[in-house]
C-alpha positions as CSV (number, residue, x, y, z in Angstrom):
1,M,0.0,0.0,0.0
2,A,1.4,3.3,-1.1
3,V,0.4,7.0,-0.6
4,I,0.2,8.7,-4.0
5,H,0.1,12.5,-4.3
6,I,-1.3,13.7,-7.6
7,P,-2.3,17.2,-8.9
8,E,-6.0,17.7,-9.5
9,E,-5.6,18.2,-13.3
10,E,-3.9,14.8,-13.6
11,A,-6.4,13.1,-11.4
12,A,-9.2,14.3,-13.6
13,K,-7.6,12.6,-16.6
14,T,-6.8,9.3,-14.8
15,L,-9.7,8.9,-12.3
16,G,-10.5,5.3,-13.4
17,S,-7.0,4.1,-12.8
18,L,-6.9,6.0,-9.4
19,V,-10.1,4.3,-8.3
20,T,-8.5,0.9,-9.2
21,R,-5.4,1.8,-7.2
22,A,-7.5,2.8,-4.2
23,A,-9.4,-0.5,-4.5
24,Q,-6.1,-2.3,-4.4
25,G,-5.2,-0.6,-1.1
26,D,-3.3,2.6,-2.1
27,E,-4.2,5.9,-0.6
28,I,-4.6,8.7,-3.2
29,V,-4.2,12.3,-2.2
30,I,-5.5,14.8,-4.9
31,N,-4.0,18.2,-4.5
32,G,-6.0,21.2,-5.8
33,P,-5.2,24.9,-5.8
34,S,-7.0,25.6,-2.5
35,S,-7.7,22.2,-1.0
36,S,-6.9,18.5,-1.2
37,A,-9.0,15.3,-1.2
38,K,-8.2,11.8,-0.2
39,L,-9.4,8.7,-2.2
40,V,-9.4,5.5,-0.2
41,A,-11.5,2.3,-0.6
42,N,-14.0,1.6,2.1
43,G,-14.3,-2.1,1.3
44,P,-14.0,-4.5,-1.6
45,I,-15.7,-3.5,-4.8
46,R,-18.3,-6.1,-5.9
47,S,-20.8,-6.4,-8.7
48,R,-24.4,-5.9,-8.0
49,T,-27.2,-8.0,-9.4
50,G,-30.0,-6.4,-11.5
51,A,-32.4,-7.0,-8.6
52,E,-30.1,-5.1,-6.2
53,I,-29.8,-2.2,-8.6
54,L,-33.6,-2.0,-9.1
55,A,-34.1,-2.1,-5.3
56,M,-31.6,0.8,-4.9
57,Y,-33.4,2.7,-7.7
58,D,-36.8,2.2,-6.0
59,N,-35.4,3.9,-2.9
60,L,-34.2,7.0,-4.7
61,P,-36.1,10.2,-4.0
62,G,-37.6,12.3,-6.8
63,E,-38.9,11.5,-10.3
64,R,-38.5,8.0,-11.6
65,G,-38.0,6.8,-15.1
66,F,-39.7,3.8,-16.6
67,M,-38.9,0.9,-18.9
68,D,-41.1,1.2,-21.9
69,E,-42.1,-1.8,-24.0
70,D,-39.6,-1.1,-26.8
71,F,-36.6,-1.0,-24.4
72,A,-37.8,-4.2,-22.6
73,R,-38.2,-5.9,-26.0
74,D,-34.7,-4.8,-27.1
75,V,-33.2,-6.2,-23.9
76,M,-35.0,-9.5,-24.3
77,E,-33.9,-9.8,-27.9
78,F,-30.3,-9.1,-26.9
79,R,-30.4,-11.8,-24.2
80,K,-31.8,-14.3,-26.7
81,R,-28.9,-13.6,-29.1
82,H,-26.3,-13.6,-26.3
83,P,-27.2,-16.2,-23.7
84,E,-23.6,-16.6,-22.6
85,G,-22.5,-15.1,-19.3
86,L,-20.2,-12.1,-19.2
87,D,-16.6,-12.6,-18.2
88,S,-15.9,-9.7,-15.9
89,T,-12.2,-10.7,-15.6
90,R,-11.8,-9.3,-19.2
91,W,-13.2,-5.9,-18.4
92,D,-10.9,-2.9,-18.1
């Protein structure tokens, strides 16, 4: 685990890799012109199921969207054409 100090401008360009480094245990300190911020992981990152995402969505305040019939049909057609599971180890 390392402590990495990085300027705000560079952090904005490489946020994805910084989040990955924080998830691996590094502590990221982002230095801005008038303040600094610390990026640390608060626990392991895990994938959520569709049901978990929908449950979170239902608990959000404010206006809600909806899944219209065209979108639902498109998703079902995609699943029929691609029944194989996703290999998350190949994601960036």
